[in-house]
Gaussian input, Z-matrix of N, CA and C with variables (Angstrom, degrees):
# hf/3-21g

backbone

0 1
 N
 C     1     B1
 C     2     B2     1     A1
 N     3     B3     2     A2     1     D1
 C     4     B4     3     A3     2     D2
 C     5     B5     4     A4     3     D3
 N     6     B6     5     A5     4     D4
 C     7     B7     6     A6     5     D5
 C     8     B8     7     A7     6     D6
 N     9     B9     8     A8     7     D7
 C    10    B10     9     A9     8     D8
 C    11    B11    10    A10     9     D9
 N    12    B12    11    A11    10    D10
 C    13    B13    12    A12    11    D11
 C    14    B14    13    A13    12    D12
 N    15    B15    14    A14    13    D13
 C    16    B16    15    A15    14    D14
 C    17    B17    16    A16    15    D15
 N    18    B18    17    A17    16    D16
 C    19    B19    18    A18    17    D17
 C    20    B20    19    A19    18    D18
 N    21    B21    20    A20    19    D19
 C    22    B22    21    A21    20    D20
 C    23    B23    22    A22    21    D21
 N    24    B24    23    A23    22    D22
 C    25    B25    24    A24    23    D23
 C    26    B26    25    A25    24    D24
 N    27    B27    26    A26    25    D25
 C    28    B28    27    A27    26    D26
 C    29    B29    28    A28    27    D27
 N    30    B30    29    A29    28    D28
 C    31    B31    30    A30    29    D29
 C    32    B32    31    A31    30    D30
 N    33    B33    32    A32    31    D31
 C    34    B34    33    A33    32    D32
 C    35    B35    34    A34    33    D33
 N    36    B36    35    A35    34    D34
 C    37    B37    36    A36    35    D35
 C    38    B38    37    A37    36    D36
 N    39    B39    38    A38    37    D37
 C    40    B40    39    A39    38    D38
 C    41    B41    40    A40    39    D39
 N    42    B42    41    A41    40    D40
 C    43    B43    42    A42    41    D41
 C    44    B44    43    A43    42    D42
 N    45    B45    44    A44    43    D43
 C    46    B46    45    A45    44    D44
 C    47    B47    46    A46    45    D45
 N    48    B48    47    A47    46    D46
 C    49    B49    48    A48    47    D47
 C    50    B50    49    A49    48    D48
 N    51    B51    50    A50    49    D49
 C    52    B52    51    A51    50    D50
 C    53    B53    52    A52    51    D51
 N    54    B54    53    A53    52    D52
 C    55    B55    54    A54    53    D53
 C    56    B56    55    A55    54    D54
 N    57    B57    56    A56    55    D55
 C    58    B58    57    A57    56    D56
 C    59    B59    58    A58    57    D57
 N    60    B60    59    A59    58    D58
 C    61    B61    60    A60    59    D59
 C    62    B62    61    A61    60    D60
 N    63    B63    62    A62    61    D61
 C    64    B64    63    A63    62    D62
 C    65    B65    64    A64    63    D63
 N    66    B66    65    A65    64    D64
 C    67    B67    66    A66    65    D65
 C    68    B68    67    A67    66    D66
 N    69    B69    68    A68    67    D67
 C    70    B70    69    A69    68    D68
 C    71    B71    70    A70    69    D69
 N    72    B72    71    A71    70    D70
 C    73    B73    72    A72    71    D71
 C    74    B74    73    A73    72    D72
 N    75    B75    74    A74    73    D73
 C    76    B76    75    A75    74    D74
 C    77    B77    76    A76    75    D75
 N    78    B78    77    A77    76    D76
 C    79    B79    78    A78    77    D77
 C    80    B80    79    A79    78    D78
 N    81    B81    80    A80    79    D79
 C    82    B82    81    A81    80    D80
 C    83    B83    82    A82    81    D81
 N    84    B84    83    A83    82    D82
 C    85    B85    84    A84    83    D83
 C    86    B86    85    A85    84    D84
 N    87    B87    86    A86    85    D85
 C    88    B88    87    A87    86    D86
 C    89    B89    88    A88    87    D87
 N    90    B90    89    A89    88    D88
 C    91    B91    90    A90    89    D89
 C    92    B92    91    A91    90    D90
 N    93    B93    92    A92    91    D91
 C    94    B94    93    A93    92    D92
 C    95    B95    94    A94    93    D93
 N    96    B96    95    A95    94    D94
 C    97    B97    96    A96    95    D95
 C    98    B98    97    A97    96    D96
 N    99    B99    98    A98    97    D97
 C   100   B100    99    A99    98    D98
 C   101   B101   100   A100    99    D99
 N   102   B102   101   A101   100   D100
 C   103   B103   102   A102   101   D101
 C   104   B104   103   A103   102   D102
 N   105   B105   104   A104   103   D103
 C   106   B106   105   A105   104   D104
 C   107   B107   106   A106   105   D105
 N   108   B108   107   A107   106   D106
 C   109   B109   108   A108   107   D107
 C   110   B110   109   A109   108   D108
 N   111   B111   110   A110   109   D109
 C   112   B112   111   A111   110   D110
 C   113   B113   112   A112   111   D111
 N   114   B114   113   A113   112   D112
 C   115   B115   114   A114   113   D113
 C   116   B116   115   A115   114   D114
 N   117   B117   116   A116   115   D115
 C   118   B118   117   A117   116   D116
 C   119   B119   118   A118   117   D117
 N   120   B120   119   A119   118   D118
 C   121   B121   120   A120   119   D119
 C   122   B122   121   A121   120   D120
 N   123   B123   122   A122   121   D121
 C   124   B124   123   A123   122   D122
 C   125   B125   124   A124   123   D123
 N   126   B126   125   A125   124   D124
 C   127   B127   126   A126   125   D125
 C   128   B128   127   A127   126   D126
 N   129   B129   128   A128   127   D127
 C   130   B130   129   A129   128   D128
 C   131   B131   130   A130   129   D129
 N   132   B132   131   A131   130   D130
 C   133   B133   132   A132   131   D131
 C   134   B134   133   A133   132   D132
 N   135   B135   134   A134   133   D133
 C   136   B136   135   A135   134   D134
 C   137   B137   136   A136   135   D135
 N   138   B138   137   A137   136   D136
 C   139   B139   138   A138   137   D137
 C   140   B140   139   A139   138   D138
 N   141   B141   140   A140   139   D139
 C   142   B142   141   A141   140   D140
 C   143   B143   142   A142   141   D141
 N   144   B144   143   A143   142   D142
 C   145   B145   144   A144   143   D143
 C   146   B146   145   A145   144   D144
 N   147   B147   146   A146   145   D145
 C   148   B148   147   A147   146   D146
 C   149   B149   148   A148   147   D147
 N   150   B150   149   A149   148   D148
 C   151   B151   150   A150   149   D149
 C   152   B152   151   A151   150   D150
 N   153   B153   152   A152   151   D151
 C   154   B154   153   A153   152   D152
 C   155   B155   154   A154   153   D153
 N   156   B156   155   A155   154   D154
 C   157   B157   156   A156   155   D155
 C   158   B158   157   A157   156   D156
 N   159   B159   158   A158   157   D157
 C   160   B160   159   A159   158   D158
 C   161   B161   160   A160   159   D159
 N   162   B162   161   A161   160   D160
 C   163   B163   162   A162   161   D161
 C   164   B164   163   A163   162   D162
 N   165   B165   164   A164   163   D163
 C   166   B166   165   A165   164   D164
 C   167   B167   166   A166   165   D165
 N   168   B168   167   A167   166   D166
 C   169   B169   168   A168   167   D167
 C   170   B170   169   A169   168   D168
 N   171   B171   170   A170   169   D169
 C   172   B172   171   A171   170   D170
 C   173   B173   172   A172   171   D171
 N   174   B174   173   A173   172   D172
 C   175   B175   174   A174   173   D173
 C   176   B176   175   A175   174   D174
 N   177   B177   176   A176   175   D175
 C   178   B178   177   A177   176   D176
 C   179   B179   178   A178   177   D177
 N   180   B180   179   A179   178   D178
 C   181   B181   180   A180   179   D179
 C   182   B182   181   A181   180   D180
 N   183   B183   182   A182   181   D181
 C   184   B184   183   A183   182   D182
 C   185   B185   184   A184   183   D183
 N   186   B186   185   A185   184   D184
 C   187   B187   186   A186   185   D185
 C   188   B188   187   A187   186   D186
 N   189   B189   188   A188   187   D187
 C   190   B190   189   A189   188   D188
 C   191   B191   190   A190   189   D189
 N   192   B192   191   A191   190   D190
 C   193   B193   192   A192   191   D191
 C   194   B194   193   A193   192   D192
 N   195   B195   194   A194   193   D193
 C   196   B196   195   A195   194   D194
 C   197   B197   196   A196   195   D195
 N   198   B198   197   A197   196   D196
 C   199   B199   198   A198   197   D197
 C   200   B200   199   A199   198   D198
 N   201   B201   200   A200   199   D199
 C   202   B202   201   A201   200   D200
 C   203   B203   202   A202   201   D201
 N   204   B204   203   A203   202   D202
 C   205   B205   204   A204   203   D203
 C   206   B206   205   A205   204   D204
 N   207   B207   206   A206   205   D205
 C   208   B208   207   A207   206   D206
 C   209   B209   208   A208   207   D207
 N   210   B210   209   A209   208   D208
 C   211   B211   210   A210   209   D209
 C   212   B212   211   A211   210   D210
 N   213   B213   212   A212   211   D211
 C   214   B214   213   A213   212   D212
 C   215   B215   214   A214   213   D213
 N   216   B216   215   A215   214   D214
 C   217   B217   216   A216   215   D215
 C   218   B218   217   A217   216   D216
 N   219   B219   218   A218   217   D217
 C   220   B220   219   A219   218   D218
 C   221   B221   220   A220   219   D219
 N   222   B222   221   A221   220   D220
 C   223   B223   222   A222   221   D221
 C   224   B224   223   A223   222   D222
 N   225   B225   224   A224   223   D223
 C   226   B226   225   A225   224   D224
 C   227   B227   226   A226   225   D225
 N   228   B228   227   A227   226   D226
 C   229   B229   228   A228   227   D227
 C   230   B230   229   A229   228   D228
 N   231   B231   230   A230   229   D229
 C   232   B232   231   A231   230   D230
 C   233   B233   232   A232   231   D231
 N   234   B234   233   A233   232   D232
 C   235   B235   234   A234   233   D233
 C   236   B236   235   A235   234   D234
 N   237   B237   236   A236   235   D235
 C   238   B238   237   A237   236   D236
 C   239   B239   238   A238   237   D237
 N   240   B240   239   A239   238   D238
 C   241   B241   240   A240   239   D239
 C   242   B242   241   A241   240   D240

   B1=1.4431
   B2=1.5224
   B3=1.3156
   B4=1.4563
   B5=1.5175
   B6=1.3143
   B7=1.4525
   B8=1.5224
   B9=1.3194
   B10=1.4567
   B11=1.5239
   B12=1.3101
   B13=1.4606
   B14=1.5189
   B15=1.3207
   B16=1.4539
   B17=1.5262
   B18=1.3212
   B19=1.4521
   B20=1.5201
   B21=1.3342
   B22=1.4522
   B23=1.5211
   B24=1.2978
   B25=1.4505
   B26=1.5195
   B27=1.3217
   B28=1.4592
   B29=1.5248
   B30=1.3272
   B31=1.4748
   B32=1.5260
   B33=1.3272
   B34=1.4715
   B35=1.5247
   B36=1.3285
   B37=1.4564
   B38=1.5219
   B39=1.3224
   B40=1.4663
   B41=1.5189
   B42=1.3279
   B43=1.4597
   B44=1.5232
   B45=1.3400
   B46=1.4624
   B47=1.5247
   B48=1.3313
   B49=1.4665
   B50=1.5264
   B51=1.3247
   B52=1.4658
   B53=1.5241
   B54=1.3468
   B55=1.4641
   B56=1.5203
   B57=1.3258
   B58=1.4641
   B59=1.5242
   B60=1.3259
   B61=1.4615
   B62=1.5244
   B63=1.3412
   B64=1.4633
   B65=1.5257
   B66=1.3238
   B67=1.4582
   B68=1.5270
   B69=1.3340
   B70=1.4604
   B71=1.5195
   B72=1.3135
   B73=1.4644
   B74=1.5313
   B75=1.3207
   B76=1.4643
   B77=1.5165
   B78=1.3137
   B79=1.4598
   B80=1.5181
   B81=1.3285
   B82=1.4660
   B83=1.5213
   B84=1.3345
   B85=1.4612
   B86=1.5231
   B87=1.3108
   B88=1.4517
   B89=1.5324
   B90=1.3169
   B91=1.4638
   B92=1.5280
   B93=1.3181
   B94=1.4640
   B95=1.5352
   B96=1.3326
   B97=1.4655
   B98=1.5228
   B99=1.3276
   B100=1.4653
   B101=1.5229
   B102=1.3267
   B103=1.4586
   B104=1.5289
   B105=1.3191
   B106=1.4624
   B107=1.5338
   B108=1.3307
   B109=1.4644
   B110=1.5271
   B111=1.3282
   B112=1.4582
   B113=1.5159
   B114=1.3137
   B115=1.4635
   B116=1.5262
   B117=1.3214
   B118=1.4657
   B119=1.5269
   B120=1.3463
   B121=1.4575
   B122=1.5290
   B123=1.3182
   B124=1.4613
   B125=1.5203
   B126=1.3104
   B127=1.4642
   B128=1.5259
   B129=1.3255
   B130=1.4601
   B131=1.5224
   B132=1.3164
   B133=1.4626
   B134=1.5258
   B135=1.3335
   B136=1.4673
   B137=1.5331
   B138=1.3237
   B139=1.4700
   B140=1.5265
   B141=1.3262
   B142=1.4670
   B143=1.5260
   B144=1.3238
   B145=1.4605
   B146=1.5282
   B147=1.3126
   B148=1.4569
   B149=1.5280
   B150=1.3265
   B151=1.4592
   B152=1.5277
   B153=1.3064
   B154=1.4529
   B155=1.5246
   B156=1.3076
   B157=1.4700
   B158=1.5297
   B159=1.3238
   B160=1.4612
   B161=1.5287
   B162=1.3386
   B163=1.4615
   B164=1.5165
   B165=1.3178
   B166=1.4621
   B167=1.5318
   B168=1.3338
   B169=1.4609
   B170=1.5163
   B171=1.2791
   B172=1.4540
   B173=1.5135
   B174=1.3045
   B175=1.4508
   B176=1.5326
   B177=1.3096
   B178=1.4562
   B179=1.5126
   B180=1.3220
   B181=1.4640
   B182=1.5233
   B183=1.3179
   B184=1.4649
   B185=1.5242
   B186=1.3313
   B187=1.4589
   B188=1.5245
   B189=1.3062
   B190=1.4582
   B191=1.5285
   B192=1.3281
   B193=1.4654
   B194=1.5275
   B195=1.3031
   B196=1.4648
   B197=1.5199
   B198=1.3177
   B199=1.4592
   B200=1.5159
   B201=1.3371
   B202=1.4560
   B203=1.5073
   B204=1.3223
   B205=1.4576
   B206=1.5250
   B207=1.3187
   B208=1.4644
   B209=1.5172
   B210=1.3356
   B211=1.4624
   B212=1.5196
   B213=1.3405
   B214=1.4563
   B215=1.5265
   B216=1.3175
   B217=1.4572
   B218=1.5211
   B219=1.3274
   B220=1.4575
   B221=1.5163
   B222=1.3290
   B223=1.4499
   B224=1.5181
   B225=1.3103
   B226=1.4640
   B227=1.5224
   B228=1.3146
   B229=1.4571
   B230=1.5184
   B231=1.3472
   B232=1.4538
   B233=1.5303
   B234=1.3428
   B235=1.4518
   B236=1.5363
   B237=1.3152
   B238=1.4587
   B239=1.5204
   B240=1.3191
   B241=1.4781
   B242=1.4977
   A1=112.32
   A2=118.77
   A3=120.78
   A4=111.62
   A5=117.26
   A6=121.35
   A7=112.29
   A8=119.43
   A9=121.05
   A10=112.02
   A11=118.95
   A12=120.12
   A13=111.84
   A14=117.72
   A15=120.95
   A16=112.57
   A17=117.81
   A18=122.07
   A19=109.51
   A20=116.19
   A21=119.99
   A22=107.40
   A23=115.46
   A24=121.01
   A25=110.83
   A26=115.02
   A27=121.46
   A28=108.01
   A29=117.72
   A30=119.85
   A31=114.10
   A32=118.55
   A33=120.71
   A34=110.87
   A35=116.72
   A36=120.96
   A37=110.46
   A38=116.58
   A39=120.59
   A40=110.72
   A41=116.20
   A42=120.56
   A43=110.59
   A44=117.23
   A45=119.71
   A46=110.66
   A47=117.02
   A48=120.43
   A49=110.20
   A50=117.62
   A51=120.53
   A52=111.31
   A53=116.07
   A54=120.27
   A55=110.45
   A56=116.62
   A57=120.97
   A58=110.66
   A59=117.42
   A60=121.08
   A61=111.09
   A62=116.80
   A63=120.66
   A64=111.54
   A65=116.58
   A66=121.10
   A67=112.49
   A68=117.02
   A69=120.62
   A70=115.36
   A71=118.34
   A72=121.95
   A73=107.76
   A74=116.55
   A75=119.50
   A76=113.35
   A77=118.78
   A78=119.84
   A79=112.99
   A80=116.86
   A81=121.35
   A82=109.72
   A83=115.93
   A84=121.05
   A85=108.18
   A86=117.07
   A87=120.64
   A88=109.94
   A89=115.26
   A90=120.30
   A91=109.75
   A92=116.77
   A93=121.90
   A94=110.72
   A95=116.63
   A96=121.34
   A97=111.18
   A98=116.37
   A99=120.93
   A100=109.94
   A101=117.19
   A102=121.26
   A103=109.95
   A104=116.65
   A105=121.11
   A106=110.94
   A107=116.85
   A108=121.02
   A109=110.79
   A110=116.75
   A111=120.54
   A112=111.06
   A113=117.09
   A114=119.91
   A115=111.73
   A116=117.28
   A117=121.54
   A118=112.51
   A119=116.39
   A120=120.87
   A121=114.21
   A122=117.22
   A123=120.23
   A124=114.05
   A125=117.25
   A126=120.49
   A127=110.09
   A128=116.26
   A129=120.56
   A130=109.89
   A131=115.19
   A132=120.71
   A133=109.40
   A134=118.58
   A135=121.83
   A136=111.33
   A137=116.18
   A138=120.67
   A139=110.90
   A140=117.61
   A141=121.74
   A142=110.95
   A143=116.55
   A144=121.26
   A145=111.45
   A146=115.48
   A147=120.72
   A148=113.45
   A149=117.18
   A150=119.80
   A151=113.19
   A152=117.75
   A153=121.86
   A154=110.97
   A155=116.34
   A156=119.80
   A157=111.31
   A158=117.38
   A159=120.68
   A160=111.57
   A161=117.77
   A162=121.70
   A163=112.65
   A164=118.14
   A165=121.38
   A166=111.14
   A167=115.71
   A168=121.37
   A169=111.26
   A170=116.77
   A171=123.13
   A172=108.35
   A173=116.62
   A174=119.73
   A175=110.41
   A176=115.29
   A177=120.64
   A178=115.60
   A179=118.76
   A180=120.61
   A181=110.04
   A182=114.91
   A183=121.41
   A184=110.22
   A185=115.49
   A186=121.71
   A187=108.39
   A188=116.28
   A189=120.01
   A190=109.88
   A191=117.53
   A192=119.04
   A193=109.30
   A194=117.30
   A195=121.25
   A196=111.58
   A197=117.51
   A198=120.13
   A199=111.55
   A200=118.31
   A201=121.37
   A202=112.31
   A203=117.03
   A204=121.13
   A205=110.84
   A206=117.27
   A207=120.78
   A208=109.81
   A209=117.59
   A210=121.28
   A211=111.32
   A212=117.93
   A213=121.03
   A214=110.45
   A215=117.73
   A216=121.78
   A217=110.40
   A218=117.61
   A219=121.76
   A220=111.21
   A221=119.20
   A222=120.66
   A223=111.37
   A224=117.92
   A225=120.58
   A226=109.57
   A227=117.85
   A228=120.86
   A229=110.68
   A230=117.96
   A231=120.12
   A232=111.03
   A233=118.88
   A234=121.59
   A235=111.70
   A236=116.83
   A237=119.94
   A238=112.74
   A239=116.65
   A240=118.75
   A241=112.87
   D1=-23.60
   D2=178.28
   D3=-62.03
   D4=-34.16
   D5=-177.37
   D6=-62.90
   D7=-32.00
   D8=-178.62
   D9=-67.36
   D10=-28.14
   D11=-179.91
   D12=-77.00
   D13=-19.86
   D14=-177.90
   D15=-105.30
   D16=5.74
   D17=-178.48
   D18=-72.57
   D19=133.41
   D20=173.89
   D21=-95.82
   D22=133.57
   D23=-176.56
   D24=-95.80
   D25=150.55
   D26=175.12
   D27=-73.51
   D28=160.62
   D29=-178.08
   D30=-55.21
   D31=-39.59
   D32=179.07
   D33=-66.82
   D34=-36.14
   D35=178.18
   D36=-68.16
   D37=-42.94
   D38=177.36
   D39=-61.51
   D40=-39.51
   D41=179.97
   D42=-62.91
   D43=-40.83
   D44=178.33
   D45=-64.27
   D46=-45.10
   D47=-178.44
   D48=-63.22
   D49=-42.11
   D50=178.85
   D51=-64.44
   D52=-40.47
   D53=177.97
   D54=-63.27
   D55=-44.34
   D56=178.68
   D57=-63.11
   D58=-40.17
   D59=178.36
   D60=-63.37
   D61=-40.83
   D62=179.38
   D63=-65.33
   D64=-28.62
   D65=179.24
   D66=-86.42
   D67=0.85
   D68=174.53
   D69=103.99
   D70=2.29
   D71=178.57
   D72=-98.79
   D73=105.18
   D74=-174.87
   D75=-105.93
   D76=-38.61
   D77=-176.62
   D78=-119.00
   D79=-29.93
   D80=-175.07
   D81=-136.92
   D82=141.99
   D83=176.17
   D84=-140.95
   D85=143.79
   D86=-179.86
   D87=-105.45
   D88=165.64
   D89=178.01
   D90=-59.23
   D91=-39.51
   D92=179.01
   D93=-61.82
   D94=-40.78
   D95=177.74
   D96=-64.67
   D97=-39.89
   D98=179.58
   D99=-63.82
   D100=-43.57
   D101=178.74
   D102=-63.76
   D103=-38.54
   D104=177.30
   D105=-62.25
   D106=-43.62
   D107=177.85
   D108=-64.38
   D109=-37.38
   D110=178.35
   D111=-60.69
   D112=-47.69
   D113=-177.91
   D114=-72.21
   D115=-34.73
   D116=-177.71
   D117=-75.22
   D118=-44.50
   D119=-172.38
   D120=-110.46
   D121=-9.95
   D122=179.63
   D123=73.49
   D124=27.59
   D125=179.31
   D126=-84.02
   D127=163.81
   D128=177.34
   D129=-86.78
   D130=155.30
   D131=-179.39
   D132=-67.89
   D133=130.24
   D134=-179.05
   D135=-79.69
   D136=81.43
   D137=-178.69
   D138=-60.99
   D139=-33.40
   D140=179.54
   D141=-60.34
   D142=-32.95
   D143=179.75
   D144=-82.10
   D145=-43.44
   D146=-173.73
   D147=-75.63
   D148=-24.52
   D149=-178.04
   D150=-97.32
   D151=-9.12
   D152=-178.73
   D153=-85.61
   D154=124.88
   D155=178.38
   D156=-71.09
   D157=-19.86
   D158=179.89
   D159=-67.74
   D160=-31.05
   D161=-177.65
   D162=-96.02
   D163=-8.29
   D164=-175.76
   D165=-76.63
   D166=126.78
   D167=177.45
   D168=-98.47
   D169=-31.84
   D170=-178.05
   D171=-176.91
   D172=-166.99
   D173=-178.98
   D174=-67.44
   D175=113.83
   D176=176.82
   D177=75.34
   D178=13.05
   D179=177.18
   D180=-131.00
   D181=141.29
   D182=-172.43
   D183=-135.45
   D184=149.34
   D185=175.56
   D186=-89.71
   D187=130.08
   D188=177.32
   D189=-84.69
   D190=138.40
   D191=173.61
   D192=-63.42
   D193=149.70
   D194=-175.37
   D195=-104.63
   D196=57.26
   D197=-179.71
   D198=-69.15
   D199=-29.36
   D200=179.15
   D201=-63.26
   D202=-41.46
   D203=179.87
   D204=-67.27
   D205=-38.37
   D206=178.59
   D207=-65.03
   D208=-43.06
   D209=179.66
   D210=-64.77
   D211=-39.77
   D212=179.42
   D213=-65.76
   D214=-39.75
   D215=179.02
   D216=-62.97
   D217=-42.46
   D218=-179.89
   D219=-65.94
   D220=-39.83
   D221=179.78
   D222=-69.49
   D223=-35.12
   D224=178.09
   D225=-65.06
   D226=-42.69
   D227=179.45
   D228=-63.50
   D229=-43.09
   D230=-176.64
   D231=-70.87
   D232=-30.25
   D233=178.65
   D234=-69.99
   D235=-35.27
   D236=-175.95
   D237=-80.90
   D238=-16.78
   D239=-178.15
   D240=-78.97

């Protein structure tokens, strides 16, 4: 599980995570939620997320990587310096 926190995402993957975060999904997303985002926003299905056992929480539910929190932490540190 340590490896998932240090994974660098490709730009398309980051875009999906940011879109999901903007829609209110910050830590967990379900297959139903992904399908809803597909129909609402016209995004492609995140196969990288759905096929990875590292992100799978259970049947049809997945943990979203927290790249937004890491970016916010880095900007706060750079602003205070």
